[in-house]
C-alpha positions in Angstrom: 107.6 125.6 93.2 109.1 122.1 92.6 112.6 120.9 93.1 114.9 118.2 94.2 117.2 117.8 97.1 120.8 117.7 96.1 121.6 115.3 99.1 121.1 112.7 96.3 124.5 113.5 95.0 127.5 112.2 96.9 129.8 115.0 98.1 130.9 117.0 101.3 133.3 119.8 100.2 132.0 122.8 98.3 134.0 122.0 95.2 132.3 118.4 95.3 129.0 119.8 95.6 129.2 122.7 93.0 130.7 120.1 90.7 127.6 117.9 91.1 125.3 120.9 90.8 126.9 122.0 87.4 126.8 118.4 86.4 123.1 117.6 86.9 121.2 120.6 87.3 121.4 121.8 83.7 119.9 118.6 82.5 117.2 118.6 85.0 116.4 122.1 84.5 116.4 121.8 80.6 113.6 118.7 81.0 111.4 120.1 83.4 111.8 124.0 83.5 113.3 125.1 80.1 111.8 128.4 80.0 111.5 129.4 83.7 113.9 129.8 86.5 114.6 126.6 88.3 114.8 126.4 92.1 118.0 124.5 93.7 117.2 122.5 96.8 120.7 122.6 98.0 122.2 120.2 100.6 125.3 121.8 102.3 127.6 120.0 104.9 129.2 121.9 107.6 132.6 121.6 105.8 131.0 123.1 102.4 129.5 126.0 104.4 132.8 126.7 105.9 134.4 126.4 102.3 132.0 129.0 100.9 133.7 132.2 101.7 132.4 135.5 100.2 134.2 134.9 96.9 132.9 131.3 96.5 129.5 132.5 97.4 129.4 135.3 94.9 130.8 132.8 92.1 127.8 130.4 92.8 125.3 133.2 92.9 126.7 134.2 89.4 126.5 130.7 88.1 122.8 130.5 89.2 122.1 133.8 87.5 123.6 132.5 84.2 122.2 129.0 84.5 118.5 130.5 85.3 118.5 128.8 88.8 118.0 130.2 92.3 118.2 128.7 95.8 115.1 129.1 97.9 115.9 126.2 100.5 118.9 124.4 102.1 119.0 121.1 103.6 120.6 121.6 106.9 120.0 118.1 108.3 123.1 116.1 107.8 126.1 118.0 109.2 128.7 115.7 108.0 129.3 112.7 105.6 126.0 111.5 104.0 127.1 108.9 101.4 129.7 106.0 101.1 129.8 104.9 104.7 127.6 104.1 107.5 125.8 107.1 108.7 122.7 105.5 111.0 121.9 107.5 114.1 125.2 109.7 113.7 123.1 111.6 111.0 121.5 113.4 113.9 125.0 114.8 115.2 125.6 117.4 116.5 122.0 117.8 117.6 120.1 120.6 118.9 121.8 120.2 122.4 125.3 121.1 120.9 126.6 124.4 119.9 128.0 123.0 116.7 124.4 122.6 115.4 123.9 126.3 116.1 126.9 127.5 114.3 126.4 125.4 111.3 122.8 126.5 110.8 123.7 130.0 111.3 126.2 129.7 108.5 123.7 128.4 106.2 121.5 131.1 107.2 123.9 133.7 106.2 124.4 132.1 102.9 120.9 131.7 102.1 120.3 135.2 103.0 122.8 136.3 100.4 121.4 133.9 97.6 117.5 134.2 98.2 115.9 136.3 95.6 114.0 139.5 96.8 110.6 139.0 97.9 110.9 135.2 98.3 110.7 133.5 101.7 113.3 130.8 102.4 113.8 127.7 104.5 116.4 125.7 106.1 115.4 122.0 107.2 117.0 120.5 110.2 117.1 117.7 112.7 113.9 117.1 114.8 115.8 118.0 118.1 117.9 114.6 118.3 117.7 111.0 118.4 115.4 110.1 121.1 117.7 107.6 122.9 120.2 110.2 123.3 118.1 113.2 124.6 117.3 113.4 128.4 114.8 115.7 130.0 117.5 117.9 131.5 118.9 118.7 128.0 115.8 120.7 126.9 117.1 124.0 128.4 120.3 123.8 126.1 118.0 122.7 123.3 115.8 125.9 123.9 118.8 128.1 124.2 120.3 126.9 120.9 117.2 127.0 118.9 116.4 130.5 120.4 119.8 131.7 119.3 119.3 130.7 115.6 115.8 132.2 115.6 117.4 135.6 116.9 120.0 135.2 114.2 117.3 134.8 111.5 115.5 137.9 112.9 118.7 139.8 112.8 119.2 138.8 109.1 115.6 139.7 108.3 115.9 143.1 109.7 119.1 143.8 107.5 118.1 142.3 104.3 114.2 142.2 104.7 114.3 138.3 103.8 112.4 135.9 105.7 114.0 132.5 106.5 112.1 129.9 108.2 113.8 127.1 110.4 112.0 123.9 109.7 112.1 121.1 112.2 111.8 117.6 110.2 110.1 115.0 112.2 111.3 111.5 111.8 110.7 108.1 113.4 113.2 107.4 116.3 113.7 111.1 117.1 112.4 113.6 119.6 110.0 114.7 117.3 108.6 111.6 115.3 105.0 113.3 114.3 103.1 116.5 113.8 101.7 116.3 117.1 105.1 115.8 118.5 106.3 119.0 116.8 103.3 121.1 117.5 103.6 120.1 121.3 107.2 120.9 121.4 107.0 124.4 119.6 104.2 125.0 122.2 106.4 123.9 125.3 109.6 125.8 124.2 107.8 129.2 124.5 109.5 131.1 122.0 108.8 135.0 122.0 106.1 135.6 119.6 108.1 138.0 117.4 110.2 134.9 116.6 107.3 132.4 116.2 106.8 132.8 112.5 110.5 131.9 111.9 110.1 128.2 113.1 108.1 125.7 111.2 107.9 122.2 109.8 109.6 120.4 106.9 107.0 118.0 106.1 108.6 114.8 104.8 105.8 112.8 103.5 107.9 109.5 103.8 108.5 110.2 107.4 104.7 111.0 108.2 103.6 107.9 106.3 105.9 105.7 108.3 104.3 107.1 111.4 100.8 106.0 110.2 99.8 109.5 110.2 96.3 110.8 108.8 97.1 113.6 106.2 94.0 115.8 106.9 94.4 115.7 110.7 98.3 116.5 110.3 97.5 119.4 108.3 94.5 120.6 110.3 96.7 120.5 113.5 99.4 122.6 111.9 96.9 125.1 110.7 95.3 125.3 114.0 98.4 125.7 115.8 99.7 128.4 113.3 102.8 126.3 112.5 104.2 127.3 109.1 104.9 124.5 106.5 108.2 125.6 105.1 108.5 123.0 102.6 107.1 119.7 101.6 109.5 117.0 101.0 107.9 114.6 98.1 109.0 111.2 99.3 107.8 107.9 99.5 108.6 104.9 101.9 108.4 101.1 101.5 105.2 99.3 102.5 104.6 95.6 103.1 101.2 94.0 103.8 102.7 91.0 104.8 105.9 89.7 106.4 108.5 88.4 104.0 111.9 87.8 105.4 113.7 87.5 102.2 112.4 90.7 101.1 113.2 92.6 104.3 116.7 91.0 104.5 117.5 92.6 101.1 116.6 95.9 102.5 118.9 95.7 105.3 121.8 97.9 104.1 124.7 99.4 106.4 124.5 103.0 105.6 121.3 104.5 106.7 118.7 103.9 109.6 115.7 102.3 108.2 113.2 102.9 110.9 110.2 100.4 110.9 106.8 101.2 112.2 104.2 98.0 112.3 100.6 98.3 112.7 98.9 95.4 114.2 95.4 94.4 113.0 93.9 96.1 116.1 95.6 99.3 115.2 98.6 99.2 117.9 101.8 100.4 116.6 105.2 98.9 117.2 108.2 100.9 116.7 111.8 100.1 115.8 114.9 102.2 115.3 116.4 100.2 112.4 115.3 97.2 110.2 117.7 94.6 111.9 115.9 95.3 115.4 112.4 94.8 113.9 113.7 91.6 112.2 115.2 90.4 115.5 112.7 91.4 118.0 109.2 91.7 116.3 106.8 88.9 116.8 104.9 88.3 113.6 101.0 88.7 113.5 98.6 87.9 110.7 97.0 90.9 109.0 100.1 93.4 110.2 101.6 96.1 108.0 104.9 97.1 108.0 106.2 100.8 106.9 109.9 101.2 106.5 111.9 104.5 106.4 113.6 103.8 103.1 113.0 106.6 100.5 111.9 105.2 97.1 111.2 107.1 93.8 107.8 109.0 94.1 106.8 107.7 90.7 107.1 104.2 92.0 103.9 102.4 93.4 103.5 98.7 93.9 106.3 96.6 92.2 106.3 92.8 92.0 108.0 92.6 95.5 107.3 95.9 97.3 104.4 98.3 98.1 105.1 102.0 98.8 103.3 104.9 100.6 102.9 106.9 97.3 99.1 107.3 98.1 100.1 109.2 101.2 102.1 111.6 99.1 99.2 112.0 96.6 96.8 112.8 99.2 99.4 115.6 100.6 99.8 117.0 97.1 96.0 117.2 96.8 95.5 119.0 100.1 98.5 121.3 100.2 98.6 125.2 99.6 99.9 125.6 96.2 102.3 128.3 97.4 104.4 125.8 99.6 107.7 124.7 98.0 108.0 121.1 97.2 111.3 119.2 97.2 111.8 115.7 95.8 114.0 113.8 98.1 115.0 110.2 97.2 118.7 110.4 98.8 118.7 106.6 98.8 119.7 106.2 95.1 122.9 104.4 95.8 121.4 101.9 98.0 118.0 101.4 96.4 116.9 97.6 95.4 117.8 96.8 91.9 114.0 96.8 90.7 113.5 100.4 91.9 116.6 101.8 90.2 115.9 101.2 86.5 117.5 104.5 85.1 120.3 107.0 85.6 120.0 109.1 88.6 119.4 112.3 86.6 116.7 110.6 84.7 115.2 109.3 87.8 115.0 112.8 89.2 113.5 114.1 85.9 110.8 111.6 86.1 110.2 112.3 89.6 109.8 116.0 89.4 107.5 115.4 86.1 105.4 113.0 88.1 104.9 115.6 91.2 104.3 118.4 88.6 101.5 116.2 87.0 99.9 115.4 90.3 100.0 118.8 91.3 98.2 119.9 88.1 95.6 117.3 88.5 95.0 119.0 92.0 94.7 122.4 90.4 92.3 121.3 87.7 90.0 119.7 90.2 90.0 122.7 92.3 
């Protein structure tokens, strides 16, 4: 199952989001899935989730049926405005310390339970607890209580409808959970009841894990050994520079999103910075180091004249993953991409990304 996340399209109200879906989805489906139902990776803000009363939800479900689409997953990471103005670390707020995050996620679960096809598992991706600088040790009791409340809500929905929805924490640099190891340890420390354990998993964003310099086989083995479910793979790629170039890096410094930086020194030590300006101001350059930057770029892009990417990491993920795991292309940075990485319309780029992922997945299936 391969889709893309609609967080690439600006819009916070349900009317705006539904207009984007009606505008872009038919063309994407016609190109990549003309004869089969097409999954929608739907991003809903809290405002949109509130807008979606029973009537609007039913109308959307009917539109999906007529358009040959269905919703298996919701991006519940950004709560509020996500395009057009500075987001930076506010994208994590409210985080899992706060009741607003609980109520928002429950709304998403209720909607997804109504839309999810019978016999299909669903997922909601969410904030990796919160921004590391903001979360203190004494916050963890509230974090556990709030996550447990959502897991219990998912269990009640499952008992009522028979549908399974997994809450997927999405590790990201600069957050409480940055790596696969962080997530596995966190779930173990939370000690959730065993009956609810299979309702919490990971949204494995390939860009984020590549930025952290993770090893794909080790990460997947760690999840398997811990029994952590991969709710979905986000097919994404980060920027990668093998030598420092101030001019190029200055060109990536845009005001909307955080662009966390992890730099590997020649001897293997990692230096981490919460945003690109911080790295540019504080890092002492060393010969032979490698920069990886949390800046989502189209997955079909490899090395350009100016930039390298972590597409190799995504390719290895696609080679090793279980074919039953949903894949969601997520290049939400379309509006702020460097010009040389934005050579077509947004719809054309989405189609090309999905086709690239499909081809790589087929290559894996042919080899196996």
